[in-house]
C-alpha positions in Angstrom: -18.0 -29.4 -4.5 -19.9 -28.4 -7.6 -22.4 -30.9 -9.0 -20.6 -30.9 -12.5 -17.3 -31.8 -10.9 -19.0 -34.6 -8.9 -20.5 -35.9 -12.1 -17.1 -35.9 -13.9 -15.6 -37.8 -11.0 -18.5 -40.2 -11.0 -18.3 -40.8 -14.8 -14.5 -41.4 -14.5 -14.9 -43.8 -11.6 -17.6 -45.8 -13.3 -15.8 -46.0 -16.7 -12.8 -47.3 -14.8 -14.9 -49.8 -12.8 -16.8 -51.1 -15.9 -13.7 -51.6 -18.0 -12.0 -53.5 -15.2 -15.1 -55.6 -14.7 -15.2 -56.2 -18.5 -11.7 -57.5 -18.5 -12.4 -59.7 -15.5 -15.6 -61.0 -17.2 -13.7 -62.1 -20.3 -10.9 -63.6 -18.3 -13.6 -65.8 -16.6 -14.7 -67.3 -19.9 -12.3 -70.2 -19.7 -12.3 -70.5 -15.9 -14.1 -73.1 -13.9 -15.8 -73.4 -10.5 -16.8 -70.3 -8.6 -14.7 -68.1 -10.9 -17.6 -68.5 -13.4 -19.7 -66.3 -11.1 -17.5 -63.3 -11.9 -18.5 -63.7 -15.6 -22.1 -64.5 -14.7 -22.8 -61.7 -12.3 -21.1 -59.0 -14.4 -23.0 -60.2 -17.5 -26.3 -59.2 -15.8 -25.6 -55.5 -15.5 -22.3 -54.5 -17.1 -23.4 -53.5 -20.6 -26.7 -52.0 -19.4 -24.6 -49.8 -17.1 -22.2 -49.0 -19.8 -25.1 -47.8 -22.1 -26.5 -45.7 -19.3 -23.1 -44.0 -18.7 -23.0 -43.4 -22.5 -26.4 -41.8 -22.4 -25.3 -39.5 -19.5 -22.1 -38.6 -21.5 -24.2 -37.9 -24.6 -26.5 -35.5 -22.6 -23.4 -33.9 -21.1 -21.5 -33.3 -24.4 -24.3 -32.5 -26.8 -25.1 -29.2 -25.1 -22.1 -27.4 -26.5 -22.5 -28.4 -30.2 -25.1 -28.9 -32.8 -26.7 -32.3 -33.3 -25.1 -33.0 -36.7 -21.6 -32.2 -35.5 -22.0 -34.3 -32.4 -23.4 -37.3 -34.3 -20.7 -37.2 -37.0 -17.9 -37.0 -34.4 -19.6 -39.9 -32.5 -19.9 -42.0 -35.7 -16.2 -41.8 -36.6 -15.0 -42.2 -33.0 -16.8 -45.5 -32.8 -16.7 -47.0 -36.2 -13.0 -46.4 -37.0 -11.8 -48.4 -33.9 -14.4 -51.1 -34.6 -13.2 -51.6 -38.2 -9.5 -51.5 -37.3 -9.8 -53.8 -34.3 -12.2 -56.1 -36.1 -9.6 -56.8 -38.8 -6.3 -56.6 -37.0 -7.2 -57.7 -33.4 -10.4 -59.7 -33.3 -9.7 -62.1 -36.2 -6.4 -63.1 -34.7 -8.1 -63.4 -31.4 -10.8 -65.7 -32.8 -8.2 -67.9 -34.5 -6.1 -68.2 -31.3 -9.2 -69.0 -29.2 -10.2 -71.8 -31.7 -6.7 -73.3 -31.7 -6.6 -73.2 -27.9 -10.1 -74.8 -27.6 -9.2 -77.5 -30.0 -6.0 -78.3 -28.2 -7.7 -78.3 -24.8 -10.3 -81.0 -25.8 -7.9 -83.0 -27.9 -9.3 -82.2 -31.4 -7.2 -82.1 -34.5 -6.0 -78.5 -35.1 -7.8 -77.1 -38.1 -8.0 -73.5 -39.4 -11.2 -71.9 -38.1 -13.9 -70.3 -40.3 -16.2 -68.4 -38.1 -18.3 -65.4 -39.1 -18.3 -63.8 -35.6 -14.5 -63.2 -35.4 -14.6 -59.6 -36.7 -17.3 -58.6 -34.1 -16.5 -60.6 -30.9 -16.6 -58.2 -27.9 -17.0 -55.1 -30.0 -20.7 -55.6 -30.9 -21.6 -52.8 -28.6 -19.8 -50.1 -30.7 -22.3 -50.3 -33.7 -25.1 -50.4 -31.1 -24.0 -47.2 -29.6 -24.0 -45.7 -33.1 -27.6 -46.8 -33.5 -28.5 -45.4 -30.1 -26.8 -42.1 -30.9 -28.6 -41.9 -34.2 -32.0 -42.4 -32.5 -31.1 -39.7 -30.0 -30.0 -37.3 -32.7 -33.3 -38.0 -34.6 -35.4 -37.1 -31.5 -33.4 -33.9 -30.9 -33.7 -33.0 -34.6 -37.5 -33.3 -34.5 -38.5 -31.6 -31.3 -42.2 -32.4 -31.6 -41.5 -36.1 -31.1 -39.3 -35.2 -28.1 -41.9 -32.8 -26.7 -44.6 -35.5 -26.8 -42.3 -37.8 -24.7 -41.5 -35.0 -22.3 -45.2 -34.1 -21.8 -46.2 -37.7 -21.2 -43.4 -38.2 -18.8 -44.1 -34.9 -16.9 -47.8 -35.7 -16.6 -47.1 -39.2 -15.3 -44.5 -38.1 -12.7 -46.2 -34.9 -11.7 -49.4 -36.6 -10.5 -47.8 -39.5 -8.7 -46.1 -40.0 -5.4 -42.4 -40.9 -5.3 -43.2 -44.5 -4.7 -45.5 -44.6 -7.7 -43.1 -42.8 -9.9 -40.3 -45.2 -9.0 -42.4 -48.4 -9.6 -44.0 -46.9 -12.8 -40.5 -46.4 -14.2 -39.2 -49.7 -13.0 -42.2 -51.7 -14.5 -41.9 -49.7 -17.7 -38.2 -50.7 -18.1 -39.1 -54.3 -17.3 -41.9 -54.4 -19.8 -40.1 -52.7 -22.7 -37.0 -54.6 -21.8 -38.9 -57.9 -22.0 -40.3 -57.0 -25.5 -36.8 -55.9 -26.7 -35.2 -59.1 -25.5 -37.9 -61.1 -27.3 -36.9 -59.3 -30.5 -33.2 -60.1 -29.8 -34.0 -63.8 -29.2 -36.2 -64.0 -32.3 -33.4 -62.5 -34.5 -30.9 -64.9 -32.9 -33.1 -67.8 -33.6 -33.5 -66.7 -37.3 -29.8 -66.4 -37.5 -29.5 -70.0 -36.2 -32.0 -71.3 -38.7 -29.9 -69.7 -41.5 -26.8 -71.7 -40.4 -27.1 -73.9 -43.6 -27.4 -70.9 -45.9 -24.6 -69.5 -48.1 -21.9 -67.6 -46.3 -23.0 -64.1 -47.4 -26.4 -64.6 -46.0 -25.0 -66.0 -42.7 -22.7 -63.1 -42.3 -25.4 -60.5 -42.9 -27.8 -62.3 -40.6 -25.2 -62.6 -37.9 -24.1 -58.9 -38.1 -27.7 -57.7 -38.0 -28.6 -60.0 -35.1 -25.4 -59.0 -33.1 -25.8 -55.3 -33.6 -29.2 -54.0 -34.8 -31.0 -56.8 -33.0 -29.6 -55.8 -29.7 -30.3 -52.1 -30.1 -33.9 -51.9 -28.8 -32.9 -53.4 -25.5 -29.8 -51.3 -24.9 -31.5 -48.2 -26.2 -33.7 -48.3 -23.2 -30.7 -47.9 -20.8 -29.0 -45.4 -23.1 -32.1 -43.1 -23.0 -32.5 -43.8 -19.3 -29.0 -42.3 -18.7 -29.7 -39.4 -21.1 -33.1 -38.5 -19.6 -31.7 -38.8 -16.0 -29.4 -35.9 -16.7 -31.8 -33.9 -18.8 -34.9 -34.1 -16.7 -34.8 -33.7 -12.9 -38.2 -35.5 -12.5 -36.7 -38.6 -14.2 -33.6 -38.5 -11.9 -35.8 -38.2 -8.8 -37.8 -41.2 -9.9 -34.6 -43.2 -10.5 -33.0 -42.3 -7.2 -36.1 -42.1 -4.9 -35.9 -45.7 -3.5 -32.3 -46.8 -3.5 -32.8 -49.3 -0.7 -35.3 -51.2 -2.8 -33.0 -51.1 -5.8 -30.2 -52.5 -3.6 -32.6 -55.2 -2.4 -33.4 -56.3 -6.0 -29.8 -56.4 -7.0 -28.8 -58.4 -3.9 -31.7 -60.8 -4.5 -30.5 -61.3 -8.1 -27.0 -62.1 -6.9 -28.4 -64.6 -4.4 -30.5 -66.2 -7.2 -27.3 -66.6 -9.3 -25.4 -68.2 -6.5 -28.2 -70.6 -5.6 -28.7 -71.5 -9.3 -25.0 -72.2 -9.7 -25.1 -74.5 -6.7 -28.1 -76.3 -8.1 -27.6 -76.4 -11.8 -23.9 -75.6 -12.4 -23.1 -74.5 -15.9 -26.7 -73.8 -16.8 -26.2 -70.1 -15.7 -22.9 -69.6 -17.5 -23.3 -67.5 -20.6 -20.5 -69.1 -22.7 -21.2 -72.8 -22.4 -22.4 -73.7 -25.9 -24.0 -77.0 -24.8 -26.4 -75.0 -22.6 -27.8 -72.9 -25.4 -31.4 -74.1 -25.0 -34.7 -72.3 -24.8 -34.7 -72.7 -21.0 -31.1 -71.4 -20.8 -31.9 -68.2 -22.9 -35.1 -67.5 -21.0 -33.5 -68.0 -17.6 -30.5 -65.8 -18.2 -32.6 -63.0 -19.9 -35.1 -63.1 -17.0 -32.4 -62.8 -14.3 -30.6 -60.1 -16.3 -33.8 -58.1 -16.8 -34.7 -58.5 -13.1 -31.3 -57.2 -11.9 -30.1 -54.7 -14.5 -32.6 -51.8 -14.2 -32.1 -51.5 -10.4 -28.4 -51.8 -10.8 -28.4 -49.0 -13.4 -30.7 -46.9 -11.1 -28.0 -47.1 -8.3 -25.2 -46.3 -10.7 -27.0 -43.2 -12.1 -27.6 -42.0 -8.6 -24.0 -42.6 -7.6 -22.6 -40.7 -10.6 -23.8 -37.4 -9.0 -22.7 -38.3 -5.5 -19.2 -39.5 -5.8 -17.0 -37.0 -4.0 -13.6 -38.7 -4.4 -11.8 -40.2 -7.3 -11.0 -43.9 -6.9 -7.2 -44.6 -7.1 -6.1 -44.4 -10.8 -9.7 -44.2 -12.0 -8.9 -41.1 -14.1 -6.0 -42.8 -15.8 -8.0 -46.0 -16.4 -11.0 -44.0 -17.6 -8.8 -42.1 -20.2 -7.4 -45.4 -21.4 -10.8 -47.3 -21.3 -11.2 -47.5 -25.1 -7.7 -48.9 -25.5 -8.0 -51.3 -22.6 -11.3 -52.7 -23.8 -10.3 -53.0 -27.5 -6.9 -54.6 -26.9 -7.4 -56.8 -23.8 -9.3 -59.6 -25.6 -6.3 -60.5 -27.7 -4.0 -60.4 -24.6 -6.4 -62.7 -22.7 -6.4 -65.2 -25.7 -2.6 -65.2 -25.8 -2.3 -65.7 -22.0 -4.9 -68.5 -22.0 -3.1 -70.3 -24.8 0.2 -70.0 -22.9 -1.3 -71.0 -19.5 -3.1 -73.9 -21.0 0.2 -75.3 -22.4 1.7 -75.2 -18.9 -1.4 -76.6 -17.1 -1.6 -73.7 -14.6 -4.4 -74.0 -12.0 -7.7 -72.2 -12.2 -7.3 -69.7 -9.4 -3.8 -68.6 -10.3 -4.7 -68.6 -14.0 -7.7 -66.4 -13.5 -6.1 -63.9 -11.3 -2.9 -63.7 -13.4 -4.9 -63.4 -16.6 -7.0 -60.5 -15.2 -4.1 -58.5 -13.8 -1.7 -59.1 -16.8 -4.4 -58.1 -19.3 -5.3 -54.9 -17.5 -1.7 -53.8 -17.0 -0.6 -54.8 -20.5 -3.5 -53.0 -22.2 -2.9 -49.9 -20.1 0.8 -49.9 -21.0 -0.1 -50.3 -24.7 -2.3 -47.2 -24.3 0.4 -45.2 -22.6 3.4 -46.3 -24.7 1.7 -46.6 -28.2 -1.8 -45.3 -28.5 -1.3 -42.1 -26.6 2.1 -41.5 -28.0 1.3 -41.9 -31.7 -1.6 -39.9 -33.3 -2.2 -42.5 -35.9 -2.8 -45.2 -33.3 -4.9 -42.9 -31.3 -7.1 -42.4 -34.3 -7.3 -46.1 -35.1 -7.8 -47.4 -31.6 -9.6 -44.5 -29.9 -11.1 -42.7 -32.8 -9.5 -39.4 -31.7 -8.1 -36.8 -34.2 -8.7 -36.0 -37.8 -7.7 -38.2 -40.7 -6.4 -35.4 -42.9 -4.2 -33.9 -40.1 -2.7 -37.3 -39.1 -2.3 -39.3 -42.3 -2.0 -36.4 -44.9 0.4 -34.2 -43.1 2.6 -32.3 -45.5 6.4 -32.2 -45.0 7.9 -29.0 -43.5 9.4 -27.9 -46.9 6.2 -28.6 -48.9 4.5 -25.8 -50.7 0.7 -25.6 -50.1 -1.4 -24.5 -53.0 
């Protein structure tokens, strides 16, 4: 099988896996007990892997078009769904979640006023835009890119495979640590501005939730891009898969042990655990696991020979599933909470129903109607969809 075909199969498989893991992750938010580990474990690698896959896709698609055309198309395909879903899906989702939480703990029901509602789970879309803009800048100014290439080639050419691997791993750890410090600093500044006027709070939150996270996820985006562009980088990434697997397994063991000892301290959505220790602990475990997990995923993209069942269908519908599922989960959680359904049945049912419902929405609505495909998936052209002339119109 040709390497390009294997890469396409690998990308489809991993898009399908990551979108399913994302749904299961969000379904675990309101779960208890061991089901929390689903949310915890996936939170330590899922988005890093997604950005690496996005970087591979960028390297794969940018070859056949100029940088400006690629960036413009990428910009609209990401921002249109973000704006539409932020207004018409995420705000209702935030309101439902607030009502559900208030009812669960016995508070008086009050209309929520929260600045994060338009963003929620779609914070990564603007971050991909920022990452794409950085890549376009590097490609537009080849001298900068050439400097990076020469430095990388010199480092990898004079080192053994073991030294190349650990040099890359420690570089990702070091720059990832610095990037996470920036993210934590901006989040703390956002917290300090909680008493400021609403406009300042909104701007601070939006900047922290998007631009503040860009340096960290840019590392993995460029890692995926460079792995496809430079054979030396790919060899460094894939040269010691057994050690990468050992690091990932050790991270999972640490999570399980920490959960047994500290309980909710490792869960990323327990507001009462938002302390300095909580943030440092979770970022440390994430930074420990994520690079090696991404290394293994990048390696597997080029070595998957068979398509996982329905992965092509789920991959094609991944945008729709990920954008729509959060509202469905909120509605299911509100309904199940009213009936007092147990945790295990509740979690399994929420995950399965959310995936199936989101997929059906894609097939029956998004894929069928060009306007919805434009608003949810960012596919198509505005003028051709919304400004189509009637058959008997006279064009001037």
